[in-house]
C-alpha positions in Angstrom: -74.5 24.4 -30.9 -71.8 24.1 -33.5 -72.9 22.8 -36.8 -71.3 22.4 -40.2 -74.6 22.0 -42.1 -74.7 25.6 -43.4 -72.9 27.4 -46.1 -70.8 29.2 -43.5 -68.6 26.1 -43.5 -67.7 26.6 -47.2 -67.2 30.3 -46.5 -64.8 29.4 -43.7 -62.9 26.9 -45.8 -62.5 29.2 -48.8 -61.4 32.1 -46.5 -58.8 29.9 -44.7 -57.4 28.7 -48.1 -57.1 32.2 -49.3 -55.6 33.5 -46.1 -52.9 30.8 -46.1 -52.4 31.3 -49.8 -51.8 35.0 -49.3 -49.4 34.4 -46.4 -47.4 31.7 -48.2 -47.7 32.6 -51.8 -48.6 36.3 -51.7 -45.1 37.3 -53.1 -46.3 35.9 -56.5 -49.0 38.5 -56.6 -47.2 41.6 -55.3 -48.0 43.7 -58.4 -51.4 42.3 -59.1 -54.1 45.0 -58.6 -56.0 44.6 -55.3 -59.4 44.6 -57.0 -58.4 41.6 -59.1 -57.2 39.7 -56.0 -60.4 40.5 -54.1 -62.5 39.7 -57.2 -60.8 36.3 -57.5 -61.6 35.5 -53.8 -65.3 36.5 -54.2 -65.6 34.5 -57.5 -64.1 31.4 -55.9 -66.4 31.9 -52.9 -69.4 32.3 -55.1 -68.6 29.2 -57.1 -67.8 27.0 -54.1 -71.0 28.0 -52.3 -73.0 27.7 -55.5 -71.7 24.2 -56.1 -72.4 23.3 -52.5 -76.0 24.6 -52.7 -76.7 22.9 -56.1 -74.7 19.7 -56.0 -73.6 19.2 -52.4 -70.6 19.8 -50.2 -68.6 16.9 -51.6 -68.7 18.3 -55.1 -67.8 21.8 -53.9 -64.8 20.6 -51.9 -63.6 18.5 -54.9 -63.9 21.6 -57.0 -61.9 23.6 -54.5 -59.3 20.8 -54.1 -58.9 20.5 -57.9 -57.0 23.9 -57.9 -54.1 22.1 -56.1 -53.0 20.3 -59.3 -52.6 23.3 -61.6 -50.8 25.2 -58.8 -48.4 22.3 -58.2 -47.8 21.9 -62.0 -47.0 25.6 -62.4 -44.9 26.1 -59.3 -43.1 22.7 -59.3 -42.6 22.1 -63.1 -43.5 24.9 -65.5 -41.8 27.8 -63.8 -38.5 26.0 -62.9 -38.1 23.8 -66.0 -39.6 25.9 -68.7 -39.0 29.5 -67.6 -36.0 29.2 -65.3 -37.9 30.7 -62.3 -37.8 29.3 -58.8 -41.4 28.1 -58.2 -41.4 28.9 -54.5 -39.5 32.3 -54.4 -40.2 33.7 -57.8 -36.6 34.4 -58.4 -34.9 35.7 -60.5 -37.4 38.6 -60.1 -36.5 40.0 -63.5 -37.6 36.8 -65.3 -40.7 36.5 -63.1 -41.7 40.1 -63.8 -41.1 39.5 -67.5 -43.2 36.3 -67.4 -46.1 38.1 -65.7 -45.7 41.1 -68.1 -45.2 43.5 -65.2 -43.1 46.7 -65.4 -39.5 45.8 -64.7 -38.4 49.4 -64.2 -38.2 48.9 -60.5 -35.0 47.0 -61.0 -33.2 49.8 -62.8 -34.2 52.2 -60.0 -32.6 49.9 -57.4 -29.2 50.1 -59.2 -29.2 53.9 -59.4 
């Protein structure tokens, strides 16, 4: 009855990764347009399913897992050491917003 031989397995894995990522790391994307976030999900889903169909599940899962290394580098080394931003909380927010080139006017409105 239950089988993992279809592309639904890859769809489930990518969806779980994105759900957990949004729960745990969504505060890093608070000002990113929704269409870009949805587009990133569908692009990743398309690529993982495409790799699975063309090259097999192992290649597609290696491709998906390879995103762990740049994320760890950015959050554990680059942001804290090079930019002075906490890689887990994104604080101080002013520096993080400047790094992302987002509008920082929300901070001046809070102090009014």
